[in-house]
N, C-alpha and C positions, 0 to 999 in steps of 0.2 A: 589834360587828364585825360586820358588812355586805360582801355581795359580792353578783355580778351583771355585765351586761353591760350598758351604758350605750350606749342611742342617743341618739345629739343633732345635730339641724341647726340651723346659726346664722346670724344676716344682720344686717343694719345698718338701723336706726330712726331715722328722724329724731324731734325733739323733738314735733311735732306727730301721728307716726304715734304715735310712743310713748303719747300720752294718749288718740287715737283706739281704739288695740286695749288699752288697760284700760278703758274702757268699755264697751266690747264683750265682752272676757272678765269683766268683772264681769255684765254682763247675761244674757249667754247661758252661761257659765262656773261655775265654782265658785272663789272666793276661797280660797286655801292659807294662805299667810303671806308676810308681810314679814320678807328675809333682809337683814342688818346683815354684812355680811361683809368680813374681813380675810385675807389669806394671802401665805403665802411661797411662791414656784416657784423651787424650790433647781433642777429639771433643765435651767433656763436657760443652766446654768453649769458643766452634767456633760459632762465628755468622752466624745464619741460621740452625744449626744445635740441635737445641733443642731436648728435651727426644723424647717426641713422634714422630716427625716427622724425625727423622734424618734419613739420606741419605747415612751418608760417618763416619766410625771409621778411627783415623788417631792413632794408639798408638807406644808406645815403651815398649818390654816386654822381661823378660827372663826367661827363662825356666830352672829348672838346671843348672843354671849357664850358658845355650847359648843365648846371647843375640839375640834381633829378630827385624823388622822391619813389624810390621803389617798393611795394607790398609784392610779395608772391605766395600764394593762399596754395599749398598740395603737396605731397609727397613729391620728396629730389629723389635723383640717384641719375646713373647713367643714361636713361631713357625717361621720361618723365611728360606730363600734363598738368600744367598749373593754372590756375587764375592769375593774370598779370596786372596789377593797378599801377600806376605813373603820376606822377603830376611833375612838369618843370617849372623850375622860376629863372629868374632873370640870372644873367649872366654876374659872376663876383658876389652871388650869395651864397657858395658853400661853409664858409665859417661860420656865418650866422645860423644856416641850417644845424650847424653840428652845434651851435649854443642851443638852438630849441629843443635840438632832441635832448639836448642833457637835460633841461630843465623836465621834459618829460618822463625822467629816470634811464633813459638810454646814456649811459655815459664811459659804457667797453665797447668794444667790437674789434675785429678784423679788418686792418688795413692792407690793402691790395692796389699792384698797379698791374694794369694788363694793355696793349697796345692788339691791336686786330685789324684784317683787314678782312674787308665784308665784299658778297659775291652772291648772287640769285644764280641758279644754277639751276634748271627743269623745276623748276617751282617753288625750291625751296635755298633760301637763307644760308650761305656759308660762311661762318665767322672763322679766322686762321686767325689763332690766339697764338702769341710769344706772351709768356711770362720771361718777362727780364733779369736776363743773368742767369735762367734756371732751364727752363721746357719749350715746347710748344704741343698744342693740342689743338681740335675743334669741334666748331658746336654748328651742328647742322638744327635748322627750325621752321617750322611755322607757328602761326597763329591763329586761331579761328574764330569768330565769333561765340559760337555755339557750343554746350557741353557734348550736343549729339554725334559731332563731326569728329573728334578727340580721335578717334581710336582707328577712323579712316586715314586721319593727318598722319598719325604715326606710322601707317604701315605705309605711305606713301615717303616719309623721309628714310626712313629703315632700309627700302630699295635702293632710295637712290645712295646711302652711302656705303649697300652693300656693290652697286654697279662701280662704284670708284673704290673697291679692293679696300674702305677703310675698318680697322678696328672699332670695334664699339666696347665702351664699359659696362662691365655690368653694374649691378647697382653695387655691390660690394670695394669692385675696383674701382669705380666713386671713389666709396668715404675714404679709401685709403688713399687716393689719389690728393684729396683734399686734407686729409690729416696731412701729408707727406707737404703739401705747399703750406700749410699753418707753421709744421715746422720748421721749412727751409727756406720759403718766399717771402709769405707774407707776415706780417709783423702787428702785434698787438696794442691798439689805440685805446689807452685810457685818459678820460677827461680832466683829469687830477692833475693830469700833466702839461694841458692845453695852454699855450700863449697867444694871446689876441696876432688875429691873421696868421696863424699857423700855417694854414694850407695853402695859402694866397703867395707867401715868402718861400715855402718851400717848391711846392708843383707850379705857380705862377697859375694859380684859380682864380 
């Protein structure tokens, strides 16, 4: 299990910007990994966790076939400081996790597919994200162990994004972006329609 405070800045990229930034980070930073990810965000349908006022994210996700339970605590937006708690499970267990979550009352979520390339650049982790068939975006983050370091880390991340001439979402721009993705790119997952081995069969997880 890992935990810490995740400092994150997000913004949009055109396809051209995505490829240009990828080349720059490849040349001047350090390539870390590619991430092929499928996730279910249950918070979208939790009472009291409306999009703009959300203080809790409850998710299941699988990255490069590695399943994980994720809980993020704190407000979110274009620029956020949240405590992140995660627990990895063994490969091949994602369908089982979905059934366990249903048994605990989490039966409806937003299903999302994301592909990203991750780099380290000037002490910041950049994920260049492709939402397949839809658009591109970036996520710039640091993880700090202490609440006292959050504001300093936020300033550092924002400064590097500004140096790269990257647009940063305001909170409202980010909320509007999420709504657009939910309408156009993501899909609603309801356990009542689940069939045994669904995620293994559909995504080879």
